[in-house]
C-alpha positions as CSV (number, residue, x, y, z in Angstrom):
1,X,0.0,0.0,0.0
2,X,1.4,3.4,-1.0
3,X,1.2,6.1,1.6
4,X,1.9,9.8,2.0
5,X,2.1,12.2,4.8
6,X,-1.0,14.3,5.5
7,X,-0.8,18.0,5.2
8,X,-0.6,18.4,9.0
9,X,2.0,16.1,10.7
10,X,1.0,14.6,14.0
11,X,1.3,11.6,16.3
12,X,0.0,8.3,15.2
13,X,-3.6,7.3,16.1
14,X,-2.9,3.8,17.4
15,X,-1.2,4.7,20.6
16,X,-2.6,2.7,23.5
17,X,-3.4,5.9,25.4
18,X,-5.8,7.1,22.7
19,X,-9.5,6.6,23.6
20,X,-11.3,4.1,21.3
21,X,-13.7,6.8,20.2
22,X,-13.4,10.2,21.8
23,X,-9.9,11.0,20.9
24,X,-8.8,14.6,20.2
25,X,-9.2,14.0,16.5
26,X,-12.6,12.6,16.9
27,X,-13.8,15.5,19.0
28,X,-12.8,17.9,16.2
29,X,-14.3,15.6,13.5
30,X,-17.6,15.3,15.5
31,X,-17.9,19.1,15.8
32,X,-17.1,19.6,12.2
33,X,-19.5,17.0,10.9
34,X,-22.3,18.1,13.2
35,X,-22.0,21.7,12.1
36,X,-22.0,20.7,8.5
37,X,-25.0,18.4,8.8
38,X,-27.0,21.0,10.7
39,X,-26.4,23.5,7.9
40,X,-27.2,21.0,5.2
41,X,-30.5,20.1,7.0
42,X,-31.5,23.8,7.3
43,X,-30.8,24.7,3.7
44,X,-33.7,23.1,1.8
45,X,-36.3,24.3,4.3
46,X,-34.9,27.9,4.5
47,X,-34.6,28.3,0.8
48,X,-38.1,26.9,0.0
49,X,-39.8,28.9,2.7
50,X,-37.8,32.0,1.8
51,X,-38.8,31.8,-1.9
52,X,-42.5,31.2,-1.1
53,X,-42.5,33.9,1.5
54,X,-41.1,36.4,-1.0
55,X,-43.7,35.7,-3.6
56,X,-42.1,33.0,-5.7
57,X,-44.1,29.9,-6.5
58,X,-43.7,26.2,-5.7
59,X,-42.1,25.6,-9.2
60,X,-39.3,28.1,-8.3
61,X,-38.7,26.2,-5.1
62,X,-38.6,23.0,-7.0
63,X,-36.0,24.3,-9.5
64,X,-33.9,25.6,-6.6
65,X,-33.8,22.1,-5.0
66,X,-32.8,20.6,-8.4
67,X,-29.9,23.0,-8.7
68,X,-28.9,22.0,-5.2
69,X,-29.2,18.2,-5.6
70,X,-28.1,17.9,-9.3
71,X,-24.4,18.8,-8.9
72,X,-24.1,16.5,-5.8
73,X,-25.4,13.4,-7.7
74,X,-23.5,14.3,-10.8
75,X,-20.1,15.1,-9.3
76,X,-19.8,12.9,-6.2
77,X,-17.8,10.3,-8.2
78,X,-15.2,13.0,-9.1
79,X,-15.2,14.1,-5.4
80,X,-14.0,10.6,-4.5
81,X,-11.2,10.7,-7.0
82,X,-10.0,14.1,-5.8
83,X,-10.2,13.1,-2.2
84,X,-8.0,10.1,-2.9
85,X,-5.5,12.2,-4.9
86,X,-5.2,15.3,-2.7
87,X,-6.4,13.8,0.7
88,X,-9.9,13.9,2.0
89,X,-9.0,16.5,4.6
90,X,-7.9,19.0,2.0
91,X,-10.9,18.5,-0.2
92,X,-13.3,18.8,2.8
93,X,-11.7,22.1,3.9
94,X,-12.0,23.4,0.3
95,X,-15.7,22.2,0.3
96,X,-16.4,24.0,3.6
97,X,-14.8,27.2,2.4
98,X,-16.8,27.0,-0.8
99,X,-20.0,26.5,1.2
100,X,-19.0,29.3,3.5
101,X,-18.7,31.7,0.6
102,X,-21.9,30.5,-1.0
103,X,-23.9,30.9,2.2
104,X,-22.5,34.4,2.9
105,X,-23.6,35.4,-0.7
106,X,-27.0,33.6,-0.2
107,X,-27.5,35.7,3.0
108,X,-26.8,38.9,1.1
109,X,-29.1,37.8,-1.7
110,X,-32.1,37.0,0.6
111,X,-31.6,40.0,2.8
112,X,-31.6,42.4,-0.1
113,X,-34.3,40.5,-2.2
114,X,-33.9,38.1,-5.1
115,X,-34.1,40.0,-8.3
116,X,-32.3,37.5,-10.6
117,X,-33.1,33.9,-9.9
118,X,-30.0,32.7,-11.8
119,X,-27.9,34.1,-9.0
120,X,-29.8,31.9,-6.5
121,X,-29.5,28.9,-8.7
122,X,-25.8,29.4,-9.3
123,X,-25.1,29.7,-5.5
124,X,-27.1,26.6,-4.8
125,X,-25.2,24.7,-7.5
126,X,-22.0,25.8,-5.7
127,X,-23.3,24.4,-2.4
128,X,-24.3,21.1,-4.1
129,X,-20.8,20.8,-5.7
130,X,-19.2,21.5,-2.4
131,X,-21.1,18.7,-0.8
132,X,-20.1,16.4,-3.6
133,X,-16.4,17.2,-2.8
134,X,-17.0,16.7,1.0
135,X,-19.0,13.5,1.1
136,X,-16.4,10.9,0.0
137,X,-14.0,12.1,2.7
138,X,-16.7,11.8,5.4
139,X,-16.5,8.0,5.1
140,X,-12.7,7.6,4.9
141,X,-11.9,9.9,7.8
142,X,-13.6,7.8,10.4
143,X,-11.1,4.8,10.4
144,X,-8.3,7.3,10.7
145,X,-9.6,9.0,13.9
146,X,-11.1,6.2,15.9
147,X,-10.0,2.7,17.0
148,X,-13.6,1.7,17.5
149,X,-14.9,2.4,14.0
150,X,-18.4,1.0,14.6
151,X,-18.8,2.9,17.9
152,X,-17.7,6.1,16.2
153,X,-20.2,5.6,13.4
154,X,-22.9,5.0,16.0
155,X,-22.1,8.4,17.6
156,X,-22.0,10.1,14.2
157,X,-25.3,8.5,13.1
158,X,-26.9,9.8,16.4
159,X,-25.6,13.3,15.6
160,X,-26.9,13.0,12.0
161,X,-30.4,12.1,13.3
162,X,-30.5,14.9,15.8
163,X,-29.3,17.5,13.3
164,X,-31.8,16.1,10.8
165,X,-34.5,16.7,13.3
166,X,-33.3,20.0,14.6
167,X,-32.1,21.6,11.4
168,X,-35.4,22.0,9.6
169,X,-37.2,23.0,12.8
170,X,-34.6,25.7,13.6
171,X,-34.7,26.9,10.0
172,X,-38.5,27.1,10.1
173,X,-38.4,29.1,13.4
174,X,-35.7,31.5,12.1
175,X,-37.5,32.1,8.8
176,X,-40.8,32.7,10.8
177,X,-39.2,35.2,13.2
178,X,-36.6,36.8,11.0
179,X,-35.6,36.0,7.4
180,X,-34.0,33.4,5.3
181,X,-30.9,35.6,5.1
182,X,-30.1,35.2,8.8
183,X,-30.4,31.4,8.4
184,X,-27.8,31.6,5.7
185,X,-25.6,33.6,7.9
186,X,-25.8,31.0,10.7
187,X,-25.1,28.3,8.2
188,X,-22.0,30.2,7.0
189,X,-20.8,30.4,10.6
190,X,-21.3,26.6,10.9
191,X,-19.2,25.9,7.8
192,X,-16.5,28.3,9.2
193,X,-16.5,26.2,12.4
194,X,-16.3,22.9,10.4
195,X,-13.4,24.2,8.3
196,X,-11.5,25.3,11.4
197,X,-12.0,21.9,13.1
198,X,-10.9,20.1,10.0
199,X,-7.7,22.3,9.8
200,X,-7.0,21.2,13.4
201,X,-7.0,17.5,12.6
202,X,-3.8,15.6,12.8
203,X,-4.1,12.4,10.8
204,X,-0.5,11.1,10.5
205,X,0.0,9.0,7.4
206,X,-2.9,8.9,5.0
207,X,-3.3,6.1,2.4
208,X,-3.0,7.3,-1.2
209,X,-3.3,5.8,-4.8
210,X,-0.1,5.4,-6.8
211,X,1.5,8.7,-8.0
212,X,1.1,9.5,-11.7
213,X,-2.3,8.0,-12.3
214,X,-4.6,10.4,-14.1
215,X,-8.2,11.4,-13.1
216,X,-9.9,8.9,-15.4
217,X,-7.5,6.1,-14.5
218,X,-8.3,6.7,-10.8
219,X,-12.1,6.7,-11.6
220,X,-11.7,3.4,-13.4
221,X,-9.7,1.9,-10.6
222,X,-12.4,2.9,-8.2
223,X,-15.0,1.2,-10.3
224,X,-13.0,-2.0,-10.5
225,X,-12.5,-1.9,-6.7
226,X,-16.3,-1.4,-6.2
227,X,-17.2,-4.2,-8.7
228,X,-14.7,-6.6,-7.2
229,X,-16.7,-6.8,-3.9
230,X,-19.9,-8.7,-4.5
231,X,-21.2,-7.9,-1.0
232,X,-20.8,-4.1,-1.8
233,X,-22.3,-3.9,-5.2
234,X,-25.0,-6.4,-4.2
235,X,-26.2,-4.1,-1.5
236,X,-26.3,-1.2,-3.8
237,X,-28.2,-3.0,-6.5
238,X,-30.8,-4.1,-3.9
239,X,-30.9,-0.5,-2.5
240,X,-31.5,1.0,-5.9
241,X,-34.7,-1.0,-6.3
242,X,-35.7,-0.1,-2.8
243,X,-35.0,3.7,-3.4
244,X,-37.2,3.8,-6.5
245,X,-40.1,1.7,-5.3
246,X,-40.2,2.2,-1.5
247,X,-38.0,4.8,0.0
248,X,-38.4,7.5,-2.7
249,X,-42.3,7.6,-2.9
250,X,-43.0,7.2,0.8
251,X,-42.5,10.8,2.1
252,X,-44.8,12.5,-0.4
253,X,-47.3,9.6,-0.1
254,X,-47.4,9.9,3.7
255,X,-47.8,13.7,3.6
256,X,-50.7,13.3,1.1
257,X,-52.5,10.9,3.5
258,X,-51.6,12.2,7.0
259,X,-52.0,16.0,6.5
260,X,-55.6,15.9,5.1
261,X,-56.6,13.4,7.8
262,X,-54.8,14.6,10.8
263,X,-53.2,17.9,10.0
264,X,-49.7,19.2,9.4
265,X,-48.7,19.1,13.0
266,X,-49.4,15.3,13.1
267,X,-47.2,14.9,10.1
268,X,-44.4,16.8,11.8
269,X,-44.8,14.6,14.9
270,X,-44.6,11.4,12.9
271,X,-41.4,12.5,11.2
272,X,-39.9,13.6,14.6
273,X,-40.6,10.0,15.8
274,X,-38.5,8.7,12.8
275,X,-35.6,10.9,13.9
276,X,-36.0,9.8,17.5
277,X,-36.0,6.1,16.4
278,X,-32.8,6.8,14.4
279,X,-31.1,8.3,17.4
280,X,-32.1,5.2,19.4
281,X,-30.7,2.9,16.6
282,X,-27.4,4.8,16.6
283,X,-27.1,4.5,20.3
284,X,-27.7,0.7,20.2
285,X,-25.2,0.3,17.5
286,X,-22.4,1.9,19.5
287,X,-22.4,-1.1,21.8
288,X,-24.0,-3.9,19.7
289,X,-21.3,-5.5,17.6
290,X,-22.4,-8.6,15.9
291,X,-20.0,-11.0,14.2
292,X,-22.0,-10.5,10.9
293,X,-22.9,-6.8,10.8
294,X,-24.8,-6.7,7.5
295,X,-26.9,-9.7,8.4
296,X,-27.8,-8.0,11.7
297,X,-28.5,-4.7,9.9
298,X,-30.7,-6.6,7.4
299,X,-32.8,-8.0,10.2
300,X,-33.2,-4.5,11.6
301,X,-34.5,-3.4,8.2
302,X,-37.6,-5.7,8.6
303,X,-39.0,-2.9,10.7
304,X,-39.3,-0.6,7.7
305,X,-42.6,-2.1,6.2
306,X,-44.5,-1.3,9.5
307,X,-45.0,2.3,8.6
308,X,-46.5,1.9,5.1
309,X,-48.7,-0.9,6.6
310,X,-49.9,1.5,9.3
311,X,-50.7,4.1,6.6
312,X,-52.6,1.6,4.6
313,X,-54.7,0.6,7.7
314,X,-55.4,4.3,8.5
315,X,-53.8,3.9,11.9
316,X,-54.1,6.7,14.5
317,X,-51.3,9.2,14.9
318,X,-49.8,7.6,18.0
319,X,-49.5,4.3,16.2
320,X,-48.0,5.9,13.1
321,X,-45.4,7.6,15.4
322,X,-44.7,4.3,17.2
323,X,-44.0,2.5,13.9
324,X,-41.8,5.4,12.8
325,X,-39.7,5.0,16.0
326,X,-39.2,1.3,15.1
327,X,-38.4,2.2,11.5
328,X,-35.9,4.8,12.6
329,X,-34.2,2.4,14.9
330,X,-33.9,-0.2,12.1
331,X,-32.5,2.4,9.7
332,X,-30.1,3.6,12.3
333,X,-28.7,0.2,13.1
334,X,-28.4,-0.7,9.4
335,X,-26.7,2.6,8.6
336,X,-24.0,2.1,11.2
337,X,-23.4,-1.6,10.2
338,X,-23.2,-0.6,6.5
339,X,-20.9,2.4,7.0
340,X,-18.6,0.4,9.3
341,X,-18.4,-2.5,6.9
342,X,-17.4,-0.2,4.0
343,X,-14.8,1.7,6.1
344,X,-13.1,-1.4,7.5
345,X,-13.3,-3.8,4.5
346,X,-12.1,-1.4,1.7
347,X,-8.4,-0.4,1.6
348,X,-7.8,3.3,2.5
349,X,-6.2,4.2,-0.8
350,X,-9.4,3.5,-2.7
351,X,-12.0,4.1,0.0
352,X,-13.0,7.6,-1.1
353,X,-13.7,6.5,-4.6
354,X,-15.5,3.3,-3.6
355,X,-17.6,5.4,-1.2
356,X,-18.4,7.8,-3.9
357,X,-19.8,5.0,-6.1
358,X,-21.8,3.7,-3.1
359,X,-23.4,7.2,-2.6
360,X,-24.1,7.7,-6.3
361,X,-25.8,4.3,-6.5
362,X,-27.7,4.4,-3.2
363,X,-28.9,8.0,-3.2
364,X,-28.9,8.8,-6.9
365,X,-32.2,7.0,-7.6
366,X,-34.1,8.5,-4.6
367,X,-35.2,11.6,-6.6
368,X,-36.6,9.3,-9.4
369,X,-38.7,7.4,-6.8
370,X,-39.9,10.6,-5.4
371,X,-40.8,12.0,-8.8
372,X,-42.7,8.9,-9.8
373,X,-44.9,8.9,-6.7
374,X,-47.4,11.4,-8.1
375,X,-47.9,9.7,-11.5
376,X,-48.1,6.3,-9.7
377,X,-50.8,7.5,-7.3
378,X,-52.7,9.1,-10.2
379,X,-52.6,5.9,-12.1
380,X,-53.1,3.3,-9.4
381,X,-54.2,5.1,-6.2
382,X,-52.4,5.6,-2.9
383,X,-53.1,2.2,-1.3
384,X,-51.7,0.1,-4.1
385,X,-48.5,2.2,-4.3
386,X,-48.1,1.9,-0.5
387,X,-48.7,-1.8,-0.7
388,X,-46.0,-2.1,-3.4
389,X,-43.6,-0.2,-1.3
390,X,-44.4,-2.4,1.7
391,X,-43.7,-5.6,-0.4
392,X,-40.5,-4.1,-1.8
393,X,-39.2,-3.1,1.6
394,X,-39.9,-6.6,2.9
395,X,-38.2,-8.2,-0.1
396,X,-35.3,-5.8,0.3
397,X,-34.5,-7.0,3.8
398,X,-35.1,-10.6,2.6
399,X,-32.7,-10.2,-0.3
400,X,-30.0,-8.7,1.9
401,X,-30.3,-11.8,4.1
402,X,-30.5,-14.4,1.3
403,X,-27.5,-13.0,-0.6
404,X,-24.6,-15.1,0.7
405,X,-21.7,-12.5,0.4
406,X,-23.8,-9.9,2.2
407,X,-25.1,-12.3,4.9
408,X,-21.7,-13.9,5.6
409,X,-19.5,-10.8,5.7
410,X,-17.7,-10.8,9.0
411,X,-16.8,-7.9,11.3
412,X,-13.3,-6.5,11.3
413,X,-12.0,-6.4,14.9
414,X,-11.3,-3.0,16.4
415,X,-7.8,-1.7,16.4
416,X,-5.9,-2.5,19.6
């Protein structure tokens, strides 16, 4: 394995005195990641609410989200290549500084009024591109800063769930009492905090690909490494079907059923229950370390069909919330088992690129599933579409368990 020195020299991570999780480096990373996740969670709500509040229609808000998501999906693969070539830490700092600049300009734009929509779209595209540069390094950094990789992922998953819950709520409150411009200013401060913490990391030696390989060669090598692991691409293929037919359509379908029947507050409560369940799943996964992590995660995913089943049965709000807690716990456990498996089974010099292919495959088809929800409901009705999602979710967990390379993948022991 070829290696290089990171930009900031420092002591090795595997000294016996280092805590298994909460080392100095992990504390900096946890702060950086939490700040970035909070900003990312606030952005869609703040932009959509700000546009509608300023007199723009839903179509404009939809275009704005497309300019935010499109560059991320399209460029995340190149983000993985660049992270492997120039180190993930450098690329994440560049991404945070780009996001800092974009959010400062977004704050100015919203505070002074949006006269030219192309300016908004351009800045959102910068933010989406920055996140494409950041995301691959988010996976490869964890094994470098924690001896207990699964425990660290459990802590990070918990933080992700909390920021995913609190970010939209905070953005909504701030937009209601002030303006979207101030939300952007707070987000800019969060990205400045993240960049500062990343700059303070001391990672020692960082794995790197061979010197002299070009961009496309690195991309091809990443694809070969991804394809060579049947457990890895097997999960992604299964997840792509799940994203289109179950995960993607569910949010809009649930909103269309719960809001007319029980009100918007009930819909918010149900989604908060999902976040609470994800926090619980993350906390469980800090300590629960099965010998076959993906098999255990697949069992946890059998909770997912409970929510669409409750929707089909027109369950009361308390039962919908209860099922979402179970769903969130299952997703939290699966997410930690999956992230840990990728981070510990894939060599460090290709991890950023492999993770980029993983993200592109697993997340890239979610918008398609979401977009197809409306036409599918129009053609078949809500109940058949929900039942289809229920069946697909059940088959997803079943397929994960029945696929031998996924089921038999064993856990890599923690570093001593």
